[in-house]
C-alpha positions in Angstrom: 10.7 151.6 30.3 8.8 152.6 27.2 11.8 153.1 25.0 13.3 149.6 25.5 14.1 147.6 22.3 15.1 144.0 23.0 17.8 142.9 20.6 19.2 139.4 20.1 22.8 138.9 18.9 22.5 135.4 17.5 25.7 133.5 17.4 25.9 129.7 17.5 28.2 128.4 20.2 30.7 127.3 17.6 31.0 130.9 16.5 31.4 132.1 20.1 34.2 129.5 20.6 36.0 130.7 17.5 35.8 134.3 18.7 36.7 133.6 22.3 39.9 135.6 23.1 40.2 134.3 26.7 39.6 130.6 25.9 36.6 130.4 28.3 34.6 128.1 26.1 37.6 125.7 25.7 38.1 125.8 29.5 34.4 125.2 30.1 34.5 122.1 27.8 37.5 120.8 29.8 35.6 121.4 33.1 38.0 124.1 34.3 35.4 126.8 34.2 31.7 126.6 35.1 28.7 128.6 34.3 29.6 129.4 30.7 26.5 130.2 28.7 25.8 127.6 26.0 28.2 125.1 27.4 27.8 124.5 31.2 25.0 127.0 31.8 21.6 127.2 30.0 20.7 129.9 27.5 17.2 130.9 26.7 16.6 132.7 23.4 14.5 135.8 23.7 10.8 135.2 22.8 10.2 138.3 20.6 13.2 140.5 20.1 12.7 143.7 18.1 15.9 142.9 16.1 17.9 139.7 15.5 21.5 140.1 14.4 22.8 136.8 13.1 26.5 137.5 13.6 27.5 134.0 12.5 25.9 134.3 9.1 26.2 138.1 8.4 29.2 140.4 8.2 30.0 142.9 10.9 29.2 145.8 8.5 25.8 144.3 7.7 25.0 143.8 11.4 26.1 147.3 12.3 24.1 148.8 9.5 21.0 146.9 10.6 21.5 147.9 14.2 22.0 151.6 13.3 18.9 151.5 11.1 16.9 149.9 13.8 18.1 152.4 16.5 17.4 155.3 14.1 13.8 154.1 13.6 13.4 153.4 17.3 14.9 156.8 18.3 12.8 158.7 15.8 9.6 157.3 17.4 11.0 157.9 20.9 12.0 161.5 20.0 8.5 162.2 18.8 7.0 160.9 22.0 9.7 162.7 24.1 9.1 166.0 22.3 5.7 166.2 23.9 7.0 166.1 27.4 10.2 168.1 26.7 12.7 165.2 27.1 15.2 165.1 24.2 17.6 162.6 25.7 16.8 159.8 23.2 18.1 161.8 20.3 21.3 162.6 22.2 21.9 158.9 22.9 21.6 158.1 19.2 23.9 161.0 18.4 26.5 159.5 20.8 26.3 156.2 19.1 26.7 157.8 15.7 29.8 159.6 16.9 31.3 156.2 17.6 30.6 155.1 14.0 31.0 158.4 11.9 31.3 156.5 8.6 27.8 155.2 9.1 26.2 158.5 10.1 27.9 160.5 7.3 25.7 158.7 4.8 22.6 160.1 6.4 
């Protein structure tokens, strides 16, 4: 998979607990639920992600902008490689993402 771009959404467990709509982290700390990452199950940070989104320290808008910028750069490179073999699916995938965030792509 040449076009893979490992990303790491970095959120401390405290942030995950605060954002947990189902209360799984609370239940895991009480022992009612097992295998919850960061509480009762181990978590290994990726060794060399292409992009780190620190969602506990940065705003949602900032993280989305960084992700779209990264994907745009990644897709531009993939599209150039794909153009040689006639495959244009990478650009289509990015266009689909852009459709979900039209306010971001309208600036381009």
